[in-house]
C-alpha positions as CSV (number, residue, x, y, z in Angstrom):
1,X,17.7,4.3,-31.9
2,X,20.7,4.5,-29.6
3,X,20.3,4.5,-25.9
4,X,21.1,8.2,-25.5
5,X,19.0,9.4,-28.4
6,X,16.1,11.7,-28.0
7,X,12.9,9.6,-28.0
8,X,10.9,10.9,-30.9
9,X,9.8,7.3,-30.2
10,X,6.2,8.0,-29.4
11,X,4.5,4.8,-30.6
12,X,2.1,5.1,-33.5
13,X,-0.8,4.3,-31.2
14,X,0.2,7.2,-28.9
15,X,0.6,9.6,-31.8
16,X,-3.1,8.9,-32.7
17,X,-4.2,9.0,-29.1
18,X,-3.8,12.7,-28.3
19,X,-6.5,12.3,-25.6
20,X,-7.0,9.4,-23.2
21,X,-9.5,8.3,-20.6
22,X,-9.0,8.9,-16.9
23,X,-10.9,8.6,-13.6
24,X,-11.1,12.2,-12.6
25,X,-12.2,13.7,-9.3
26,X,-14.9,16.4,-9.9
27,X,-17.3,18.3,-7.7
28,X,-19.9,15.8,-8.8
29,X,-17.8,12.9,-7.7
30,X,-15.5,10.4,-9.5
31,X,-16.1,10.4,-13.3
32,X,-14.6,8.8,-16.3
33,X,-13.5,11.6,-18.6
34,X,-11.4,12.1,-21.7
35,X,-8.5,14.4,-21.0
36,X,-5.5,15.7,-23.0
37,X,-2.5,13.3,-23.2
38,X,0.8,15.0,-22.1
39,X,4.0,14.8,-24.0
40,X,7.0,13.8,-21.8
41,X,9.6,16.5,-21.5
42,X,13.3,16.0,-20.8
43,X,13.9,13.2,-18.3
44,X,10.2,12.4,-18.1
45,X,8.3,9.2,-18.9
46,X,4.8,8.5,-20.2
47,X,3.3,5.3,-19.0
48,X,0.2,3.2,-19.9
49,X,-1.0,1.6,-16.7
50,X,-2.1,-2.0,-17.1
51,X,-3.8,-2.5,-13.7
52,X,-4.2,-0.2,-10.7
53,X,-5.4,-1.0,-7.2
54,X,-7.8,0.9,-5.1
55,X,-6.4,1.6,-1.6
56,X,-8.1,2.7,1.6
57,X,-6.2,6.0,1.3
58,X,-7.8,6.6,-2.0
59,X,-11.2,6.2,-0.4
60,X,-10.3,8.6,2.3
61,X,-9.3,11.2,-0.3
62,X,-12.5,10.7,-2.2
63,X,-14.5,11.1,1.1
64,X,-12.8,14.5,1.7
65,X,-10.9,13.2,4.8
66,X,-7.5,14.2,3.3
67,X,-6.4,17.4,1.5
68,X,-4.5,15.6,-1.3
69,X,-5.0,17.7,-4.5
70,X,-4.4,15.2,-7.3
71,X,-7.4,15.0,-9.6
72,X,-6.4,11.5,-10.7
73,X,-5.7,9.1,-7.9
74,X,-4.0,5.7,-7.8
75,X,-0.6,4.8,-6.4
76,X,-0.7,1.0,-6.7
77,X,-0.2,-0.8,-10.0
78,X,2.0,-1.7,-13.0
79,X,2.4,0.1,-16.3
80,X,4.3,0.0,-19.6
81,X,6.5,2.8,-20.9
82,X,5.0,4.3,-24.1
83,X,7.2,7.4,-24.5
84,X,10.5,8.6,-23.2
85,X,11.3,12.3,-23.0
86,X,14.4,13.8,-24.6
87,X,17.9,13.1,-23.1
88,X,17.1,10.0,-21.1
89,X,19.6,8.6,-18.7
90,X,21.3,5.2,-19.3
91,X,19.2,3.8,-16.5
92,X,15.9,5.1,-17.9
93,X,13.4,2.3,-18.8
94,X,12.9,1.8,-22.5
95,X,9.7,2.1,-24.5
96,X,7.7,-1.1,-24.1
97,X,9.2,-2.1,-20.7
98,X,6.9,-3.0,-17.9
99,X,7.5,-0.9,-14.8
100,X,6.4,0.0,-11.3
101,X,6.4,3.5,-9.8
102,X,7.4,3.9,-6.2
103,X,4.8,6.4,-5.0
104,X,6.9,8.1,-2.2
105,X,10.0,10.2,-2.9
106,X,12.5,9.9,-0.1
107,X,13.2,13.6,0.1
108,X,11.0,15.5,-2.4
109,X,7.6,16.4,-1.0
110,X,6.5,17.6,-4.5
111,X,6.2,14.0,-5.7
112,X,3.7,11.7,-4.1
113,X,2.0,9.6,-6.8
114,X,-1.8,9.8,-6.8
115,X,-1.7,12.3,-4.0
116,X,-0.2,15.5,-5.3
117,X,0.7,14.4,-8.8
118,X,-1.6,12.5,-11.2
119,X,-1.8,8.8,-10.5
120,X,-2.4,5.5,-12.2
121,X,-6.2,5.6,-12.6
122,X,-5.8,6.6,-16.3
123,X,-4.8,5.3,-19.7
124,X,-1.7,7.5,-19.6
125,X,0.3,9.0,-16.7
126,X,3.3,11.3,-16.9
127,X,6.1,10.6,-14.5
128,X,8.1,13.8,-13.6
129,X,11.8,14.0,-14.0
130,X,12.5,13.9,-10.2
131,X,10.9,10.5,-9.9
132,X,12.7,9.1,-13.0
133,X,16.1,10.7,-12.1
134,X,16.0,9.4,-8.5
135,X,15.2,5.8,-9.5
136,X,11.6,5.6,-8.5
137,X,10.6,3.9,-11.7
138,X,11.8,0.3,-11.6
139,X,11.4,-2.7,-14.0
140,X,8.5,-5.1,-13.2
141,X,8.4,-8.8,-13.8
142,X,6.4,-9.9,-16.8
143,X,3.1,-11.4,-15.9
144,X,2.9,-15.2,-15.6
145,X,0.3,-17.6,-16.7
146,X,-3.3,-17.5,-15.4
147,X,-3.8,-19.0,-12.0
148,X,-6.2,-21.8,-11.1
149,X,-8.6,-19.0,-9.9
150,X,-9.2,-18.3,-13.6
151,X,-7.9,-16.0,-16.3
152,X,-9.3,-12.9,-14.4
153,X,-6.9,-13.5,-11.6
154,X,-3.8,-13.8,-13.7
155,X,-0.5,-12.3,-12.4
156,X,-1.2,-9.0,-14.1
157,X,-4.2,-8.4,-11.9
158,X,-2.5,-9.8,-8.8
159,X,0.3,-7.3,-9.4
160,X,-2.0,-4.7,-7.8
161,X,-0.9,-6.2,-4.5
162,X,2.8,-5.3,-5.1
163,X,2.6,-1.9,-3.5
164,X,0.7,-2.9,-0.3
165,X,2.9,-6.0,0.1
166,X,6.0,-3.8,-0.2
167,X,4.7,-1.7,2.7
168,X,4.3,-4.9,4.7
169,X,7.9,-5.9,3.8
170,X,9.2,-2.5,5.0
171,X,7.2,-2.8,8.2
172,X,8.8,-6.2,8.8
173,X,12.2,-4.6,8.3
174,X,11.8,-1.7,10.6
175,X,10.1,-3.7,13.3
176,X,12.7,-6.5,13.4
177,X,15.4,-3.8,13.2
178,X,14.4,-2.2,16.5
179,X,13.2,-5.3,18.4
180,X,15.7,-6.6,20.9
181,X,14.2,-10.1,20.9
182,X,12.5,-12.3,18.3
183,X,8.7,-12.2,18.9
184,X,6.8,-15.2,20.1
185,X,3.4,-13.6,19.2
186,X,2.2,-11.4,16.4
187,X,-0.9,-9.2,16.6
188,X,-2.2,-7.8,13.4
189,X,-4.9,-5.2,14.0
190,X,-6.9,-4.6,10.8
191,X,-8.8,-6.9,8.6
192,X,-8.1,-5.1,5.3
193,X,-5.8,-6.2,2.6
194,X,-2.6,-4.9,4.4
195,X,-3.5,-6.7,7.5
196,X,-4.1,-9.9,5.7
197,X,-0.9,-9.5,3.7
198,X,1.0,-8.9,7.0
199,X,-0.4,-12.1,8.5
200,X,0.7,-14.1,5.4
201,X,4.1,-12.6,5.2
202,X,5.0,-13.0,8.8
203,X,3.7,-16.5,8.8
204,X,5.7,-17.2,5.7
205,X,8.8,-16.0,7.5
206,X,7.9,-17.6,10.9
207,X,5.5,-20.6,10.5
208,X,5.8,-21.2,14.3
209,X,4.6,-17.7,15.2
210,X,1.4,-17.4,17.2
211,X,-0.9,-14.9,15.5
212,X,-3.9,-12.9,16.8
213,X,-5.7,-11.1,14.0
214,X,-8.1,-8.4,15.1
215,X,-10.6,-6.9,12.7
216,X,-13.3,-4.3,13.0
217,X,-16.9,-5.2,13.9
218,X,-18.9,-5.6,10.8
219,X,-16.0,-6.3,8.5
220,X,-16.4,-9.3,6.0
221,X,-15.4,-12.6,7.7
222,X,-11.7,-13.1,7.7
223,X,-10.3,-15.6,5.3
224,X,-9.0,-18.6,7.2
225,X,-5.3,-18.4,7.9
226,X,-3.7,-21.5,9.5
227,X,-2.5,-20.9,13.1
228,X,-4.4,-17.6,13.4
229,X,-6.9,-16.6,16.1
230,X,-9.3,-14.1,14.6
231,X,-11.4,-11.8,16.8
232,X,-13.4,-8.7,16.2
233,X,-12.4,-5.5,18.0
234,X,-15.5,-5.7,20.1
235,X,-15.3,-9.4,20.9
236,X,-15.8,-9.9,24.7
237,X,-12.8,-12.2,24.8
238,X,-10.3,-9.8,23.3
239,X,-9.4,-8.0,26.5
240,X,-8.4,-11.3,28.2
241,X,-6.5,-12.5,25.1
242,X,-4.5,-9.3,24.9
243,X,-3.6,-9.4,28.7
244,X,-2.5,-13.0,28.4
245,X,-0.4,-12.8,25.3
246,X,3.0,-14.5,25.5
247,X,5.9,-12.2,24.8
248,X,7.8,-10.8,23.2
249,X,4.9,-9.4,21.1
250,X,5.1,-7.6,17.8
251,X,1.9,-5.8,16.7
252,X,1.1,-4.4,13.3
253,X,-1.5,-1.6,13.4
254,X,-3.1,-1.7,9.9
255,X,-6.4,0.0,10.6
256,X,-8.0,3.0,8.8
257,X,-6.8,6.3,10.1
258,X,-9.9,6.8,12.2
259,X,-9.3,3.6,14.2
260,X,-5.6,3.6,14.6
261,X,-5.3,5.5,18.0
262,X,-7.9,3.2,19.5
263,X,-5.9,0.1,18.4
264,X,-2.7,1.5,19.8
265,X,-4.4,2.4,23.1
266,X,-5.7,-1.1,23.5
267,X,-2.3,-2.7,22.8
268,X,-0.4,-0.4,25.1
269,X,-3.0,-0.6,27.9
270,X,-3.7,-4.3,27.9
271,X,-0.7,-6.3,26.5
272,X,1.7,-6.6,29.5
273,X,4.5,-8.4,27.7
274,X,7.4,-6.7,26.0
275,X,5.8,-5.1,23.0
276,X,6.9,-3.6,19.7
277,X,4.2,-1.8,17.7
278,X,4.5,-1.1,13.9
279,X,2.6,2.1,13.2
280,X,1.5,1.0,9.8
281,X,-1.7,2.9,9.7
282,X,-2.3,6.6,9.1
283,X,-2.4,8.6,12.3
284,X,-3.7,12.0,13.3
285,X,-1.1,14.6,14.2
286,X,-0.4,15.6,17.8
287,X,0.7,13.9,21.0
288,X,-1.0,10.7,22.3
289,X,-0.9,9.5,25.8
290,X,-2.0,6.4,27.7
291,X,-2.8,5.3,31.3
292,X,0.3,4.0,32.9
293,X,2.7,5.8,30.5
294,X,4.2,9.1,31.7
295,X,5.3,10.2,28.3
296,X,3.3,11.4,25.3
297,X,4.3,10.5,21.8
298,X,3.4,12.2,18.5
299,X,2.8,8.9,16.6
300,X,2.3,10.6,13.2
301,X,5.6,12.4,13.5
302,X,7.4,9.3,14.8
303,X,6.1,7.2,11.9
304,X,7.3,9.9,9.4
305,X,10.9,9.6,10.6
306,X,11.4,6.4,8.6
307,X,10.6,7.4,5.0
308,X,11.0,5.4,1.8
309,X,13.6,3.0,3.3
310,X,15.7,5.7,5.0
311,X,17.5,5.7,7.4
312,X,19.0,2.2,7.2
313,X,18.8,1.9,10.9
314,X,15.1,2.6,11.8
315,X,14.2,5.3,14.2
316,X,12.0,4.2,17.1
317,X,10.8,5.4,20.5
318,X,10.7,3.2,23.6
319,X,8.5,4.2,26.6
320,X,8.2,2.7,30.0
321,X,4.8,1.5,31.4
322,X,3.8,1.1,35.0
323,X,3.3,-2.6,35.8
324,X,4.2,-3.8,32.4
325,X,7.2,-4.2,30.1
326,X,8.3,-1.3,27.9
327,X,6.7,-0.7,24.5
328,X,8.7,0.3,21.4
329,X,6.9,2.3,18.8
330,X,8.1,2.4,15.2
331,X,6.6,3.0,11.8
332,X,7.3,4.1,8.3
333,X,6.0,6.1,5.3
334,X,6.7,4.7,1.9
335,X,9.3,2.1,0.8
336,X,12.5,2.2,-1.3
337,X,12.2,1.2,-5.0
338,X,14.1,-2.1,-4.4
339,X,11.5,-3.2,-1.8
340,X,8.7,-2.4,-4.2
341,X,10.4,-4.4,-6.9
342,X,11.0,-7.3,-4.5
343,X,7.3,-7.3,-3.6
344,X,6.4,-7.4,-7.3
345,X,8.6,-10.5,-7.8
346,X,7.0,-12.1,-4.7
347,X,3.4,-11.8,-6.0
348,X,4.3,-12.6,-9.6
349,X,6.5,-15.6,-8.6
350,X,3.5,-17.4,-6.9
351,X,0.3,-15.5,-7.8
352,X,-1.8,-18.4,-6.5
353,X,-0.6,-17.5,-2.9
354,X,-2.1,-14.0,-3.2
355,X,-4.8,-14.1,-5.8
356,X,-7.8,-14.6,-3.4
357,X,-7.0,-11.2,-1.9
358,X,-7.9,-9.5,-5.1
359,X,-11.6,-10.1,-4.7
360,X,-12.8,-7.9,-7.5
361,X,-11.6,-6.4,-10.8
362,X,-13.3,-4.1,-13.2
363,X,-12.4,-2.2,-16.3
364,X,-12.3,1.6,-16.6
365,X,-16.0,1.8,-17.7
366,X,-17.2,0.1,-14.5
367,X,-14.7,1.6,-12.1
368,X,-16.6,4.7,-11.2
369,X,-19.6,2.7,-10.1
370,X,-17.6,0.2,-8.1
371,X,-15.3,2.8,-6.4
372,X,-18.2,5.2,-5.6
373,X,-20.0,2.3,-3.9
374,X,-16.9,1.8,-1.7
375,X,-16.7,5.5,-1.0
376,X,-20.3,5.4,0.2
377,X,-19.4,2.7,2.7
378,X,-20.8,-0.3,0.9
379,X,-18.4,-3.2,1.6
380,X,-20.0,-5.2,-1.2
381,X,-19.4,-4.8,-5.0
382,X,-21.7,-6.8,-7.3
383,X,-23.2,-8.5,-4.3
384,X,-19.9,-9.8,-2.9
385,X,-17.7,-8.6,0.0
386,X,-14.9,-6.5,-1.4
387,X,-11.3,-6.7,0.0
388,X,-9.1,-5.5,-2.9
389,X,-10.5,-3.9,-6.0
390,X,-8.2,-3.8,-9.1
391,X,-9.0,-1.7,-12.1
392,X,-7.7,-3.3,-15.4
393,X,-6.9,-0.3,-17.6
394,X,-5.1,-1.9,-20.6
395,X,-3.8,-5.3,-21.6
């Protein structure tokens, strides 16, 4: 079939599979159901997800803390193209190619994968024309060999880290883009997978960087990271450590939405050195204020000004503090497709450097049990602390 031909090319397996399994949100909770398989229309793609990650945002949606309407969640993962709609563009991925989907459209609010359109927690997912046309579907590297951690931690599973790592890469870009000076100290506030990815990425770029890693009380013990001081947010020594940080300081706030304002307030109120804060976490809308700062800032609105890699020169806000150096606030929502693709190459290029962060993986049959346990606040799955859960959907 020529490149521009209409893809009657539904594979034989797909022709037989007029229905597929998906993890569906229902009034009774998350359930594995059999649902109709869509046929891609002009400019659309039908994908077969291989592996999908479970994100903290997914858990917030399932807990009813966010209004996102998608019945099938999942915005992290890799898939293969199984059908191409009529009249594909020359740049449209071909049937059989392995791809990533950038979940955030830079300008179209109607597309947010796994939030307001069906996501990757399914054996099939339809990608609408706007996402295909505007380049949000990019080719993914083929999985490499199994890692020393065992065949269950091969590069296909570790690829679930590509999307969260891409967000860390974008945070690094916007933060360094607005900082007048190179930081001497990094503070990462948040012990989840994004926080740990941030520590590793910044340390990879700057091995000499002093790092303070702050995690929530009661979180699983932090994995040892060379050159990192790890403290719980309620540690009695944290206040003195923040006051005494050598500047300039860059801070990455990678907490759950419910803890982000508290983290920002501690950093602004206690760190006296020149400070740049990456608003990586979700934030409640409305102005925030702090003692010693005359201005208020709508942090959620500020974070949204940098969206999916645009603008090239990041938008930030610098505010003065009484008795301390100014603080620059910056953040982002989403990444551009090239950054997502770059992150996928990073994790596939050396999966052993990241594999330990994928602490659990399950198949579709076991996914409702594991995910519902996390929704209920259990930080253990199968008796072990969970950091990143990956759902292997197909091989």
